[in-house]
C-alpha positions in Angstrom: 9.0 101.9 -14.0 11.5 102.9 -11.4 14.8 101.3 -10.4 13.1 99.2 -7.7 10.5 97.9 -10.1 13.1 96.9 -12.6 15.1 95.0 -9.9 12.0 93.2 -8.8 11.1 92.2 -12.4 14.7 90.9 -13.0 14.6 88.8 -9.8 11.3 87.2 -10.8 12.7 86.4 -14.3 15.8 84.8 -12.7 13.7 82.7 -10.3 11.4 81.4 -13.1 14.5 80.4 -15.2 16.0 78.6 -12.4 12.8 76.7 -11.6 12.3 75.6 -15.2 15.9 74.5 -15.4 15.5 72.3 -12.3 12.3 70.8 -13.6 13.8 69.9 -16.9 16.9 68.4 -15.2 14.9 66.1 -13.0 12.6 65.1 -15.8 15.6 64.2 -17.9 16.9 62.0 -15.0 13.6 60.2 -14.6 13.3 59.6 -18.3 16.8 58.3 -18.6 16.1 55.9 -15.6 13.0 54.6 -17.3 14.8 54.1 -20.6 17.6 52.4 -18.8 15.3 50.0 -17.1 13.5 49.2 -20.3 16.8 48.6 -22.1 17.9 46.3 -19.3 14.7 44.3 -19.5 15.3 43.7 -23.3 19.0 43.3 -23.1 20.3 40.1 -24.8 23.8 39.7 -26.1 25.2 43.1 -25.2 26.8 41.7 -22.1 29.6 39.2 -22.2 27.9 36.7 -19.8 24.6 36.5 -21.8 23.9 33.2 -23.6 21.2 33.2 -26.3 20.0 30.6 -28.8 17.0 30.1 -31.2 16.3 26.5 -32.4 13.9 24.7 -34.6 12.9 21.1 -33.6 10.8 18.7 -35.6 9.0 16.0 -33.5 6.1 13.6 -33.8 2.9 13.7 -31.8 3.6 11.9 -28.5 7.4 12.3 -28.6 9.2 13.5 -25.5 11.9 16.1 -25.8 14.5 16.7 -23.1 15.9 20.3 -23.3 19.0 20.7 -21.3 19.6 24.2 -19.7 22.9 25.9 -18.9 24.0 25.4 -15.3 24.3 28.5 -13.2 25.4 28.8 -9.6 22.5 29.6 -7.3 22.5 33.4 -6.7 20.0 35.5 -4.7 17.5 37.2 -7.0 18.3 35.0 -10.0 15.2 33.2 -11.4 14.1 31.2 -14.4 11.0 32.2 -16.4 9.2 30.6 -19.3 6.6 31.5 -21.8 4.7 28.9 -24.0 2.9 29.9 -27.2 0.7 27.0 -28.3 -0.3 25.2 -25.1 -2.7 23.0 -27.1 0.2 21.7 -29.2 2.8 20.8 -26.6 2.8 20.4 -22.8 5.6 20.8 -20.2 6.1 17.5 -18.3 9.0 18.5 -16.0 10.5 21.9 -15.4 13.6 21.6 -13.2 16.0 24.4 -14.3 18.1 24.1 -11.1 18.8 20.5 -12.2 19.6 21.6 -15.7 16.7 20.3 -17.8 13.1 20.7 -18.9 10.9 18.0 -20.7 8.1 18.7 -23.1 5.8 16.4 -25.1 4.0 16.9 -28.4 0.2 16.9 -28.0 -1.3 17.9 -31.4 -0.1 18.5 -34.9 1.0 22.2 -35.5 3.5 24.8 -34.4 4.5 25.9 -30.9 7.1 28.1 -29.3 8.8 27.8 -25.9 10.9 30.7 -24.5 13.0 30.3 -21.3 15.0 33.2 -19.8 17.2 33.6 -16.8 17.0 37.0 -15.2 18.8 38.6 -12.2 17.1 40.8 -9.7 17.8 43.9 -11.7 15.9 42.5 -14.7 19.0 41.8 -16.7 18.6 38.8 -19.0 21.5 36.3 -18.5 20.2 33.5 -20.7 17.6 33.6 -23.5 16.6 30.3 -25.2 13.9 29.9 -27.8 12.6 26.6 -29.2 10.3 26.6 -32.2 8.5 23.2 -32.4 6.9 21.7 -35.5 4.7 18.8 -34.4 3.5 16.2 -36.9 1.4 13.1 -36.8 3.1 9.7 -36.3 4.1 8.0 -39.6 1.9 5.2 -40.7 4.9 2.9 -41.4 7.1 1.8 -38.6 10.5 3.4 -38.6 13.7 2.5 -36.8 13.9 4.4 -33.5 16.2 7.4 -33.4 18.0 8.2 -30.3 18.8 11.8 -31.3 22.0 13.5 -32.2 25.3 13.1 -30.4 25.5 15.8 -27.6 27.6 18.8 -28.5 28.7 21.1 -25.7 28.2 24.8 -26.3 30.2 26.9 -23.8 28.8 30.0 -22.1 30.3 32.4 -19.7 28.9 30.9 -16.5 28.0 27.4 -17.7 27.3 25.1 -20.6 24.3 23.8 -22.6 24.0 20.6 -24.6 22.1 20.2 -27.8 18.7 18.7 -27.4 18.0 15.0 -27.4 14.9 14.1 -29.3 13.7 10.6 -28.2 11.5 9.0 -30.8 9.6 6.0 -29.6 9.0 3.0 -31.8 5.5 1.7 -31.1 4.7 -1.9 -31.8 1.0 -2.5 -32.1 0.1 -6.1 -31.2 -2.8 -7.7 -33.0 -4.9 -10.8 -32.8 -5.4 -12.0 -36.4 -8.3 -14.5 -35.8 -9.9 -16.9 -33.3 -11.1 -20.3 -34.4 -12.8 -23.2 -32.7 -11.8 -26.8 -33.0 -14.0 -29.2 -31.1 -14.3 -27.7 -27.6 -11.2 -25.5 -27.7 -10.4 -22.0 -29.1 -7.3 -21.1 -31.0 -6.0 -17.6 -30.9 -3.7 -16.6 -33.8 -1.3 -13.7 -33.1 0.4 -11.4 -35.5 4.2 -12.3 -35.3 6.6 -9.8 -33.9 10.3 -10.2 -34.4 11.1 -8.1 -31.3 9.0 -10.3 -29.0 10.6 -12.5 -26.4 7.2 -14.1 -25.7 3.4 -13.2 -25.7 1.0 -12.8 -22.8 -2.6 -13.7 -23.4 -5.5 -12.0 -21.5 -9.1 -13.1 -21.3 -12.3 -11.6 -20.0 -16.1 -12.1 -20.2 -16.5 -8.3 -20.7 -15.1 -6.1 -23.4 -13.5 -3.3 -21.4 -12.8 -4.7 -17.9 -12.0 -7.9 -16.0 -9.0 -9.1 -18.1 -6.8 -11.7 -16.5 -3.6 -13.3 -17.8 -4.3 -16.9 -18.8 -1.0 -17.9 -20.3 2.2 -16.9 -22.1 3.6 -18.5 -25.3 6.7 -18.1 -27.5 4.8 -19.2 -30.7 2.0 -17.1 -32.2 -0.8 -19.6 -31.6 -2.5 -20.1 -28.3 -4.9 -22.9 -27.4 -7.6 -22.2 -24.8 -9.4 -25.3 -23.8 -10.9 -23.9 -20.6 -14.1 -22.5 -22.2 -17.8 -23.3 -21.9 -20.2 -23.7 -24.7 -22.6 -20.8 -25.5 -20.3 -18.3 -23.7 -18.6 -15.3 -25.2 -15.0 -14.4 -24.4 -12.8 -11.4 -25.1 -9.1 -11.8 -25.7 -6.1 -9.4 -25.7 -2.4 -10.0 -26.4 0.8 -8.1 -25.5 4.3 -8.9 -26.7 7.0 -8.8 -24.0 10.1 -7.5 -25.8 13.6 -8.8 -25.8 16.2 -7.1 -23.6 18.0 -5.6 -26.6 14.8 -3.8 -27.7 14.0 -2.4 -24.2 17.2 -0.3 -24.3 16.3 1.2 -27.7 13.2 3.1 -26.6 10.8 0.5 -28.2 7.3 0.2 -26.7 4.9 -2.7 -27.0 1.2 -1.7 -27.3 -1.5 -4.1 -26.1 -3.8 -5.3 -28.8 -7.4 -4.4 -29.2 -9.9 -6.9 -27.8 -11.3 -9.6 -30.1 -14.4 -11.6 -29.1 -15.5 -15.1 -29.8 -18.6 -17.0 -28.9 -18.0 -20.7 -28.1 -20.2 -23.0 -30.0 -21.5 -26.1 -28.2 -19.4 -29.2 -29.0 -20.1 -32.6 -27.5 -17.3 -35.0 -27.3 -17.9 -38.7 -28.0 -18.4 -40.1 -24.5 -16.2 -42.9 -23.1 -18.5 -45.2 -21.1 -18.4 -48.3 -18.9 -21.3 -50.7 -18.3 -22.0 -53.4 -15.7 -24.7 -55.9 -15.2 -26.5 -56.5 -11.9 -29.3 -59.0 -11.1 -31.9 -56.5 -12.2 -30.3 -53.6 -14.0 -27.7 -52.6 -16.6 -25.7 -49.6 -15.2 -24.0 -47.2 -17.6 -21.4 -44.6 -16.4 -19.6 -41.9 -18.3 -18.1 -38.3 -18.2 -19.6 -35.1 -16.8 -22.1 -33.4 -19.1 -23.4 -29.9 -19.9 -26.8 -28.9 -18.5 -29.6 -30.1 -20.7 -27.6 -32.9 -22.4 -29.6 -36.0 -23.4 -27.9 -39.4 -23.5 -29.3 -42.0 -25.9 -28.6 -45.8 -25.5 -28.4 -48.0 -28.6 -28.4 -51.9 -28.4 -28.1 -54.5 -31.0 -27.8 -58.3 -31.1 -25.0 -60.1 -32.9 -25.5 -59.7 -36.6 -28.3 -57.2 -36.2 -28.5 -53.3 -36.3 -28.3 -50.9 -33.4 -31.7 -49.7 -32.1 -32.5 -47.0 -29.6 -33.4 -48.7 -26.3 -33.5 -45.7 -23.8 -32.7 -42.0 -23.3 -32.1 -39.8 -20.3 -31.8 -36.0 -19.8 -29.3 -34.5 -17.4 -30.7 -31.2 -16.2 -28.2 -30.3 -13.5 -24.8 -28.6 -13.9 -21.7 -30.8 -14.2 -23.9 -33.9 -13.7 -22.2 -37.2 -14.5 -23.5 -39.6 -17.0 -24.9 -42.4 -14.9 -28.2 -44.2 -15.2 -29.6 -47.8 -15.3 -31.8 -49.8 -17.7 -34.0 -52.7 -16.7 -32.4 -56.0 -17.4 -35.7 -57.4 -18.8 -34.8 -55.9 -22.2 -31.9 -58.4 -22.5 -33.7 -61.6 -21.3 -33.8 -64.4 -23.8 -31.4 -62.6 -26.2 -28.0 -63.8 -27.4 -24.9 -61.7 -26.9 -25.7 -57.9 -27.1 -23.7 -54.8 -27.9 -24.2 -51.3 -26.5 -23.2 -47.7 -27.3 -24.2 -44.2 -26.3 -24.7 -40.9 -28.2 -25.3 -37.4 -26.7 -27.2 -34.5 -28.0 -28.1 -31.0 -26.8 -30.6 -28.4 -28.2 -29.1 -25.0 -29.1 -31.4 -22.5 -30.7 -34.0 -25.2 -31.4 -31.5 -27.3 -33.2 -30.0 -30.6 -32.0 -26.2 -30.9 -31.8 -25.1 -34.5 -31.7 -21.9 -36.1 -30.5 -20.2 -39.0 -32.1 -21.0 -42.5 -30.8 -19.2 -43.8 -27.7 -17.1 -46.9 -27.6 -19.0 -50.1 -28.1 -19.4 -52.4 -25.1 -20.1 -56.2 -25.3 -22.6 -57.5 -22.8 
């Protein structure tokens, strides 16, 4: 190899070394940039303006939890993000980070985790908050409502955050104990509630729909006299709470429906009677469809005997009919009374006798 060949070989070696050096240098820059971006994405408390907290919260199924977030001035590129592990256990009701809070509610018994972070446009984490929820079923016994702990302010670099308020609702389940019938009226007995200001009564002819308020009472017994025989009614009750209870997160739950079939009851009729030249006219109250009126007559010192009967087939028909006066001719002073009966399930239900009228 001559001098020229050695020079060419040396130049090639130098060029190759320079090229490999440049490639390594740029690869190192690119790698350091990627590592830097990854570190910024996972950065937590390394910066002075980063706020981080990890909490455990015990709540019951159905409880609403208000989580208050630190307040940051609106900046371009700054955004809130959240991740929920266990969507079947809790649900997010309201998410208003710019207004400083988020609300969640327990759905099912179990464990769930909610993470909320605040990032800037460079991917740097400014706030990292983690809540670990433990959701349990409602206790069987009623407990006094808890309004949560007294708020404690924790200071951050750019804002503040309050400790969570856990609002536990006391549920008062209203209940109808029993429904009884006395004569033609129904009596609804309600389970007493010391928090109740008064009770509202609802009635329907169907189990699930059509309920209308029929009255309100302060005592725990309600009389419903506006019912018809052989009809079935459904009743519900709800306690309206005192003002002092409404401010303590207490909720009144409407009772389950209770049904009652009204048995036919025939009141003893109050009647009047008048004599004309040919007839004895008898008048009385309105009757149920299919009611039969029986007329009994007796002489002074004798026993009552059935003299006539009449069936009233129309709805709300008034007791009014006439008997021929021939039945009273040649008799001394007579007395008259009326009794009603109605057939229900092939059985006759009788009323008591009416007032006695002297003819």
